[in-house]
N, C-alpha and C positions, 0 to 999 in steps of 0.2 A: 510139791509132789506128795501131798497128803493122801492118806486113805488107800485102801486096797479094794478093788472091786472083785468081781468073779474071776476065776482062773482063766487063763488064755493059753491056747496052744497055737503055735505057728511062729513066724518070724516077726520081729519088731524093729523099729528104727533105732532105738537106743540100745547100746550094749549093756550087759550086766555090770561092767565096770563103771559106766556112766550112772547107772541106777544106784549102785552102792555109793559112789561119790556124792550124788545128790542127797541120798539118805543121811550121810554123815554131815553134809552141809546144813541140813535142817536141824540136826542135833549132834553136836560134837562129842557128846557123852553117851550116845546111843549104844546099845548092846548088840553084839553080833546076832544074837537070837532075834532081836527086833528088826534088824536090817534084813535078815533072811526072810522073815514073814512078809515084810513090806515089799521086798523085791522078788518074792516067790522063788527063792533059792534055798539050797541047803546051807546049814551053818558052815560046813566044810568048804563049800564053794565061796561063801563070803570071806572066810579066813584066807583062802587062796587069792581072791581078788584084792583084799587089803594088803596082803604080802606083795603082790604085783605092783600096786600103787605106791607102796612104801619103797620098794626096790628101785623104782624108776623116778623117785623124787616128787611124786604128786601129793604125798601124804606122809605124816609122821604121827607118832603117838607117844604119850607118856602115861605111866601108871599112876592112878589116883585111887589109892586104897585097893578095892577089889575090881575097879573098872578102869577103862582106858579113856583118855581124853585125846581126841584126834585133832590134828592141825593140818588143814589143807594148804598147800603151797599155791596161792592164787596166780602167780605170774608164770607158772610152768606152762610151756607150750604143748598143745595137743600133738600126739604122735603121728597121725596120718598126714601124708603130704597134701591131701585135699583141704585140710584145715590149717595149712601152714600159717603161722603167725597168730592163730587163735589161742587164747589162754584158757586155762581152767576157769578163771574168774568170769570170763565172757560166757562160757558155756553155762556155768551155774547161774549167772545173771539172767540168761535167756530162759532157762528152765523155771527160775523163780518168777519171772515176769509172766510166763505162761500160767503158772499156778495162781498168781494174783488175778489175772484176767478171768480164769475159770471160776475162781471163788466169787468174783464180782458178778459174773454172769449167772451163777447159780443163785445168788441172793437177789438179783434184780427181778422186777415184775416181768411177766412173759413178753409183753409188748416191747419193753426196753431191750430184752435179749434178742428179739427178732431184728430190731434195728441195728444192733451191734454186729450181728452176723452178716448183714447186708453190706457193711462198710468194707 
């Protein structure tokens, strides 16, 4: 889930909570400021989301000097009944796989990308 493109207005498929969790999965020592920029949220919104995730057992943190080190609880089950049985680890794995495929496609020659899209 690297990089941030132009701003976007409207609804999206992933919640802000999922975006923040994915940002933390990419860098366990990331700063709230950096998460906010990446997810296009305010720092206060990121703080609230991290608090929500910690309160419900999806995330914990320890202080390391002036920064936090976050720990994701990979076996925690997602909250919505439609995702019954799906773990945080499975969600993050799916998102990471998508990122890897996107990076591969971006680096591949044009003809190779076109054949991958047809599959």
